[in-house]
MARROKOL-344536 format. One record per atom (N, C-alpha, C): residue number from 1; residue in three letters; atom name; x, y, z. Coordinates in pm, whole numbers, always signed. Layout:
<NUM "Ala" "CA" <X Y Z>>
...
This chain:
<1 "Unk" "N" <-7981 -10818 +3520>>
<1 "Unk" "CA" <-8120 -10794 +3545>>
<1 "Unk" "C" <-8180 -10725 +3424>>
<2 "Unk" "N" <-8292 -10773 +3374>>
<2 "Unk" "CA" <-8351 -10712 +3256>>
<2 "Unk" "C" <-8464 -10618 +3296>>
<3 "Unk" "N" <-8484 -10517 +3212>>
<3 "Unk" "CA" <-8590 -10420 +3234>>
<3 "Unk" "C" <-8684 -10424 +3116>>
<4 "Unk" "N" <-8814 -10416 +3143>>
<4 "Unk" "CA" <-8915 -10401 +3040>>
<4 "Unk" "C" <-8971 -10261 +3053>>
<5 "Unk" "N" <-8969 -10185 +2942>>
<5 "Unk" "CA" <-9015 -10047 +2944>>
<5 "Unk" "C" <-9132 -10034 +2847>>
<6 "Unk" "N" <-9244 -9984 +2895>>
<6 "Unk" "CA" <-9362 -9966 +2812>>
<6 "Unk" "C" <-9407 -9823 +2820>>
<7 "Unk" "N" <-9412 -9755 +2705>>
<7 "Unk" "CA" <-9456 -9617 +2699>>
<7 "Unk" "C" <-9607 -9612 +2715>>
<8 "Unk" "N" <-9653 -9537 +2813>>
<8 "Unk" "CA" <-9797 -9525 +2835>>
<8 "Unk" "C" <-9851 -9395 +2776>>
<9 "Unk" "N" <-9770 -9323 +2700>>
<9 "Unk" "CA" <-9813 -9199 +2638>>
<9 "Unk" "C" <-9802 -9083 +2734>>
<10 "Unk" "N" <-9806 -8964 +2683>>
<10 "Unk" "CA" <-9801 -8845 +2766>>
<10 "Unk" "C" <-9668 -8824 +2835>>
<11 "Unk" "N" <-9560 -8880 +2783>>
<11 "Unk" "CA" <-9430 -8859 +2841>>
<11 "Unk" "C" <-9401 -8945 +2962>>
<12 "Unk" "N" <-9482 -9048 +2984>>
<12 "Unk" "CA" <-9459 -9138 +3097>>
<12 "Unk" "C" <-9433 -9279 +3046>>
<13 "Unk" "N" <-9341 -9348 +3110>>
<13 "Unk" "CA" <-9314 -9487 +3076>>
<13 "Unk" "C" <-9317 -9569 +3204>>
<14 "Unk" "N" <-9377 -9686 +3196>>
<14 "Unk" "CA" <-9381 -9777 +3309>>
<14 "Unk" "C" <-9266 -9875 +3291>>
<15 "Unk" "N" <-9175 -9879 +3386>>
<15 "Unk" "CA" <-9059 -9968 +3379>>
<15 "Unk" "C" <-9074 -10076 +3484>>
<16 "Unk" "N" <-9060 -10200 +3440>>
<16 "Unk" "CA" <-9070 -10312 +3533>>
<16 "Unk" "C" <-8936 -10382 +3537>>
<17 "Unk" "N" <-8881 -10394 +3657>>
<17 "Unk" "CA" <-8754 -10461 +3677>>
<17 "Unk" "C" <-8778 -10566 +3784>>
<18 "Unk" "N" <-8783 -10691 +3741>>
<18 "Unk" "CA" <-8817 -10798 +3835>>
<18 "Unk" "C" <-8959 -10779 +3882>>
<19 "Unk" "N" <-8982 -10776 +4013>>
<19 "Unk" "CA" <-9116 -10757 +4067>>
<19 "Unk" "C" <-9147 -10611 +4097>>
<20 "Unk" "N" <-9047 -10523 +4084>>
<20 "Unk" "CA" <-9067 -10381 +4110>>
<20 "Unk" "C" <-9100 -10307 +3981>>
<21 "Unk" "N" <-9184 -10203 +3993>>
<21 "Unk" "CA" <-9208 -10117 +3877>>
<21 "Unk" "C" <-9203 -9972 +3923>>
<22 "Unk" "N" <-9166 -9885 +3831>>
<22 "Unk" "CA" <-9157 -9743 +3861>>
<22 "Unk" "C" <-9196 -9664 +3736>>
<23 "Unk" "N" <-9233 -9540 +3756>>
<23 "Unk" "CA" <-9272 -9454 +3644>>
<23 "Unk" "C" <-9156 -9360 +3612>>
<24 "Unk" "N" <-9122 -9354 +3485>>
<24 "Unk" "CA" <-9016 -9266 +3439>>
<24 "Unk" "C" <-9078 -9165 +3342>>
<25 "Unk" "N" <-9053 -9037 +3367>>
<25 "Unk" "CA" <-9102 -8932 +3279>>
<25 "Unk" "C" <-9004 -8913 +3164>>
<26 "Unk" "N" <-9056 -8869 +3050>>
<26 "Unk" "CA" <-8967 -8842 +2937>>
<26 "Unk" "C" <-9006 -8711 +2871>>
<27 "Unk" "N" <-8909 -8652 +2805>>
<27 "Unk" "CA" <-8930 -8531 +2727>>
<27 "Unk" "C" <-8861 -8549 +2592>>
<28 "Unk" "N" <-8910 -8480 +2493>>
<28 "Unk" "CA" <-8852 -8488 +2359>>
<28 "Unk" "C" <-8765 -8365 +2336>>
<29 "Unk" "N" <-8640 -8390 +2299>>
<29 "Unk" "CA" <-8545 -8284 +2266>>
<29 "Unk" "C" <-8537 -8275 +2113>>
<30 "Unk" "N" <-8542 -8153 +2061>>
<30 "Unk" "CA" <-8522 -8131 +1918>>
<30 "Unk" "C" <-8412 -8028 +1900>>
<31 "Unk" "N" <-8313 -8060 +1817>>
<31 "Unk" "CA" <-8200 -7971 +1790>>
<31 "Unk" "C" <-8207 -7930 +1643>>
<32 "Unk" "N" <-8225 -7801 +1619>>
<32 "Unk" "CA" <-8238 -7747 +1485>>
<32 "Unk" "C" <-8104 -7691 +1440>>
<33 "Unk" "N" <-8062 -7730 +1318>>
<33 "Unk" "CA" <-7936 -7681 +1262>>
<33 "Unk" "C" <-7960 -7581 +1150>>
<34 "Unk" "N" <-7856 -7508 +1117>>
<34 "Unk" "CA" <-7865 -7403 +1015>>
<34 "Unk" "C" <-7889 -7457 +874>>
<35 "Unk" "N" <-7869 -7586 +851>>
<35 "Unk" "CA" <-7893 -7643 +718>>
<35 "Unk" "C" <-8031 -7707 +705>>
<36 "Unk" "N" <-8116 -7691 +808>>
<36 "Unk" "CA" <-8252 -7744 +803>>
<36 "Unk" "C" <-8271 -7878 +871>>
<37 "Unk" "N" <-8162 -7945 +909>>
<37 "Unk" "CA" <-8175 -8072 +979>>
<37 "Unk" "C" <-8231 -8049 +1119>>
<38 "Unk" "N" <-8313 -8145 +1164>>
<38 "Unk" "CA" <-8364 -8143 +1301>>
<38 "Unk" "C" <-8338 -8282 +1360>>
<39 "Unk" "N" <-8257 -8286 +1464>>
<39 "Unk" "CA" <-8230 -8410 +1534>>
<39 "Unk" "C" <-8324 -8418 +1654>>
<40 "Unk" "N" <-8379 -8536 +1679>>
<40 "Unk" "CA" <-8473 -8554 +1788>>
<40 "Unk" "C" <-8433 -8676 +1871>>
<41 "Unk" "N" <-8445 -8661 +2003>>
<41 "Unk" "CA" <-8420 -8775 +2092>>
<41 "Unk" "C" <-8496 -8755 +2222>>
<42 "Unk" "N" <-8505 -8859 +2302>>
<42 "Unk" "CA" <-8578 -8858 +2428>>
<42 "Unk" "C" <-8481 -8851 +2546>>
<43 "Unk" "N" <-8518 -8776 +2648>>
<43 "Unk" "CA" <-8449 -8780 +2777>>
<43 "Unk" "C" <-8548 -8836 +2879>>
<44 "Unk" "N" <-8497 -8912 +2973>>
<44 "Unk" "CA" <-8581 -8979 +3072>>
<44 "Unk" "C" <-8530 -8949 +3212>>
<45 "Unk" "N" <-8622 -8945 +3308>>
<45 "Unk" "CA" <-8584 -8923 +3447>>
<45 "Unk" "C" <-8693 -8976 +3538>>
<46 "Unk" "N" <-8652 -9036 +3648>>
<46 "Unk" "CA" <-8748 -9079 +3749>>
<46 "Unk" "C" <-8790 -8962 +3836>>
<47 "Unk" "N" <-8702 -8866 +3856>>
<47 "Unk" "CA" <-8727 -8761 +3953>>
<47 "Unk" "C" <-8776 -8632 +3891>>
<48 "Unk" "N" <-8700 -8573 +3798>>
<48 "Unk" "CA" <-8732 -8441 +3747>>
<48 "Unk" "C" <-8689 -8431 +3601>>
<49 "Unk" "N" <-8778 -8466 +3510>>
<49 "Unk" "CA" <-8744 -8465 +3369>>
<49 "Unk" "C" <-8720 -8322 +3318>>
<50 "Unk" "N" <-8785 -8222 +3378>>
<50 "Unk" "CA" <-8763 -8084 +3335>>
<50 "Unk" "C" <-8620 -8041 +3363>>
<51 "Unk" "N" <-8568 -8077 +3479>>
<51 "Unk" "CA" <-8428 -8043 +3512>>
<51 "Unk" "C" <-8333 -8116 +3419>>
<52 "Unk" "N" <-8361 -8241 +3389>>
<52 "Unk" "CA" <-8276 -8318 +3298>>
<52 "Unk" "C" <-8276 -8254 +3159>>
<53 "Unk" "N" <-8393 -8211 +3112>>
<53 "Unk" "CA" <-8403 -8147 +2981>>
<53 "Unk" "C" <-8327 -8014 +2979>>
<54 "Unk" "N" <-8337 -7938 +3088>>
<54 "Unk" "CA" <-8261 -7811 +3096>>
<54 "Unk" "C" <-8111 -7836 +3092>>
<55 "Unk" "N" <-8065 -7943 +3158>>
<55 "Unk" "CA" <-7923 -7978 +3153>>
<55 "Unk" "C" <-7880 -8008 +3010>>
<56 "Unk" "N" <-7961 -8084 +2937>>
<56 "Unk" "CA" <-7930 -8115 +2797>>
<56 "Unk" "C" <-7927 -7989 +2713>>
<57 "Unk" "N" <-8027 -7901 +2730>>
<57 "Unk" "CA" <-8030 -7774 +2656>>
<57 "Unk" "C" <-7904 -7693 +2680>>
<58 "Unk" "N" <-7868 -7679 +2806>>
<58 "Unk" "CA" <-7750 -7602 +2842>>
<58 "Unk" "C" <-7624 -7660 +2779>>
<59 "Unk" "N" <-7610 -7791 +2784>>
<59 "Unk" "CA" <-7491 -7856 +2727>>
<59 "Unk" "C" <-7487 -7837 +2575>>
<60 "Unk" "N" <-7600 -7847 +2509>>
<60 "Unk" "CA" <-7604 -7829 +2363>>
<60 "Unk" "C" <-7570 -7686 +2326>>
<61 "Unk" "N" <-7629 -7590 +2396>>
<61 "Unk" "CA" <-7606 -7449 +2367>>
<61 "Unk" "C" <-7460 -7410 +2393>>
<62 "Unk" "N" <-7402 -7463 +2499>>
<62 "Unk" "CA" <-7264 -7427 +2535>>
<62 "Unk" "C" <-7157 -7507 +2463>>
<63 "Unk" "N" <-7184 -7632 +2428>>
<63 "Unk" "CA" <-7081 -7721 +2374>>
<63 "Unk" "C" <-7106 -7771 +2232>>
<64 "Unk" "N" <-7224 -7745 +2178>>
<64 "Unk" "CA" <-7259 -7800 +2047>>
<64 "Unk" "C" <-7336 -7929 +2063>>
<65 "Unk" "N" <-7372 -7989 +1951>>
<65 "Unk" "CA" <-7452 -8112 +1951>>
<65 "Unk" "C" <-7370 -8227 +1897>>
<66 "Unk" "N" <-7371 -8337 +1968>>
<66 "Unk" "CA" <-7301 -8459 +1925>>
<66 "Unk" "C" <-7405 -8560 +1880>>
<67 "Unk" "N" <-7400 -8595 +1753>>
<67 "Unk" "CA" <-7496 -8689 +1696>>
<67 "Unk" "C" <-7430 -8826 +1679>>
<68 "Unk" "N" <-7495 -8929 +1727>>
<68 "Unk" "CA" <-7449 -9067 +1712>>
<68 "Unk" "C" <-7565 -9145 +1654>>
<69 "Unk" "N" <-7545 -9203 +1537>>
<69 "Unk" "CA" <-7654 -9276 +1472>>
<69 "Unk" "C" <-7672 -9418 +1524>>
<70 "Unk" "N" <-7588 -9460 +1619>>
<70 "Unk" "CA" <-7600 -9595 +1674>>
<70 "Unk" "C" <-7540 -9702 +1584>>
<71 "Unk" "N" <-7483 -9663 +1472>>
<71 "Unk" "CA" <-7427 -9759 +1376>>
<71 "Unk" "C" <-7279 -9735 +1354>>
<72 "Unk" "N" <-7217 -9661 +1447>>
<72 "Unk" "CA" <-7074 -9638 +1435>>
<72 "Unk" "C" <-7036 -9504 +1376>>
<73 "Unk" "N" <-7133 -9416 +1354>>
<73 "Unk" "CA" <-7102 -9284 +1300>>
<73 "Unk" "C" <-7129 -9179 +1407>>
<74 "Unk" "N" <-7032 -9091 +1426>>
<74 "Unk" "CA" <-7040 -8985 +1525>>
<74 "Unk" "C" <-7012 -8853 +1458>>
<75 "Unk" "N" <-7098 -8753 +1482>>
<75 "Unk" "CA" <-7079 -8620 +1426>>
<75 "Unk" "C" <-7091 -8517 +1537>>
<76 "Unk" "N" <-7011 -8415 +1530>>
<76 "Unk" "CA" <-7021 -8305 +1626>>
<76 "Unk" "C" <-7055 -8179 +1549>>
<77 "Unk" "N" <-7162 -8111 +1592>>
<77 "Unk" "CA" <-7202 -7985 +1532>>
<77 "Unk" "C" <-7168 -7874 +1630>>
<78 "Unk" "N" <-7084 -7779 +1591>>
<78 "Unk" "CA" <-7044 -7670 +1682>>
<78 "Unk" "C" <-7161 -7575 +1709>>
<79 "Unk" "N" <-7147 -7497 +1812>>
<79 "Unk" "CA" <-7256 -7411 +1858>>
<79 "Unk" "C" <-7306 -7313 +1752>>
<80 "Unk" "N" <-7219 -7265 +1665>>
<80 "Unk" "CA" <-7264 -7168 +1565>>
<80 "Unk" "C" <-7356 -7230 +1461>>
<81 "Unk" "N" <-7365 -7362 +1454>>
<81 "Unk" "CA" <-7454 -7430 +1360>>
<81 "Unk" "C" <-7595 -7451 +1417>>
<82 "Unk" "N" <-7611 -7436 +1547>>
<82 "Unk" "CA" <-7739 -7462 +1612>>
<82 "Unk" "C" <-7823 -7335 +1611>>
<83 "Unk" "N" <-7946 -7346 +1557>>
<83 "Unk" "CA" <-8035 -7231 +1552>>
<83 "Unk" "C" <-8140 -7234 +1662>>
<84 "Unk" "N" <-8174 -7354 +1711>>
<84 "Unk" "CA" <-8276 -7364 +1814>>
<84 "Unk" "C" <-8267 -7499 +1883>>
<85 "Unk" "N" <-8300 -7500 +2012>>
<85 "Unk" "CA" <-8316 -7624 +2088>>
<85 "Unk" "C" <-8455 -7618 +2148>>
<86 "Unk" "N" <-8536 -7719 +2119>>
<86 "Unk" "CA" <-8676 -7720 +2163>>
<86 "Unk" "C" <-8702 -7843 +2249>>
<87 "Unk" "N" <-8777 -7825 +2357>>
<87 "Unk" "CA" <-8813 -7935 +2445>>
<87 "Unk" "C" <-8965 -7940 +2454>>
<88 "Unk" "N" <-9022 -8058 +2435>>
<88 "Unk" "CA" <-9166 -8077 +2451>>
<88 "Unk" "C" <-9190 -8194 +2546>>
<89 "Unk" "N" <-9305 -8189 +2611>>
<89 "Unk" "CA" <-9344 -8299 +2699>>
<89 "Unk" "C" <-9307 -8280 +2844>>
<90 "Unk" "N" <-9268 -8158 +2883>>
<90 "Unk" "CA" <-9236 -8134 +3024>>
<90 "Unk" "C" <-9339 -8038 +3083>>
<91 "Unk" "N" <-9367 -8053 +3211>>
<91 "Unk" "CA" <-9457 -7957 +3274>>
<91 "Unk" "C" <-9387 -7822 +3289>>
<92 "Unk" "N" <-9458 -7716 +3257>>
<92 "Unk" "CA" <-9401 -7582 +3268>>
<92 "Unk" "C" <-9474 -7508 +3379>>
<93 "Unk" "N" <-9403 -7478 +3485>>
<93 "Unk" "CA" <-9458 -7404 +3598>>
<93 "Unk" "C" <-9383 -7272 +3606>>
<94 "Unk" "N" <-9444 -7166 +3553>>
<94 "Unk" "CA" <-9376 -7037 +3550>>
<94 "Unk" "C" <-9473 -6923 +3575>>
<95 "Unk" "N" <-9422 -6816 +3629>>
<95 "Unk" "CA" <-9500 -6694 +3646>>
<95 "Unk" "C" <-9482 -6604 +3524>>
<96 "Unk" "N" <-9392 -6640 +3433>>
<96 "Unk" "CA" <-9354 -6553 +3324>>
<96 "Unk" "C" <-9394 -6612 +3189>>
<97 "Unk" "N" <-9523 -6635 +3171>>
<97 "Unk" "CA" <-9573 -6685 +3043>>
<97 "Unk" "C" <-9562 -6573 +2941>>
<98 "Unk" "N" <-9515 -6606 +2820>>
<98 "Unk" "CA" <-9500 -6500 +2720>>
<98 "Unk" "C" <-9579 -6533 +2595>>
<99 "Unk" "N" <-9593 -6433 +2512>>
<99 "Unk" "CA" <-9661 -6446 +2384>>
<99 "Unk" "C" <-9565 -6399 +2276>>
<100 "Unk" "N" <-9583 -6452 +2156>>
<100 "Unk" "CA" <-9497 -6414 +2044>>
<100 "Unk" "C" <-9578 -6331 +1948>>
<101 "Unk" "N" <-9522 -6218 +1906>>
<101 "Unk" "CA" <-9586 -6134 +1806>>
<101 "Unk" "C" <-9484 -6104 +1698>>
<102 "Unk" "N" <-9531 -6065 +1585>>
<102 "Unk" "CA" <-9441 -6031 +1475>>
<102 "Unk" "C" <-9492 -5910 +1400>>
<103 "Unk" "N" <-9407 -5857 +1316>>
<103 "Unk" "CA" <-9447 -5740 +1238>>
<103 "Unk" "C" <-9465 -5777 +1094>>
């Protein structure tokens, strides 16, 4: 069975499989390394993209980052090389909004 996926912007994709269609939310994951590299990829979920993104963050922070270029090359970056994991495109519902200040 083939699927057609069309990004409608704003972190939503319309997926059509046969005569059925459904909306899949997506978030962008960015992994920052100590050498300045930033790896970026998308996570998708029909139900809760924020939970899926948190799972990815937790796995990266605890286990390191595994990079696959899709061409047969695999690299593993250990946790001490990761300086930041950033997620964009998810709804944030929190009572604890913070601000950043510096000296």
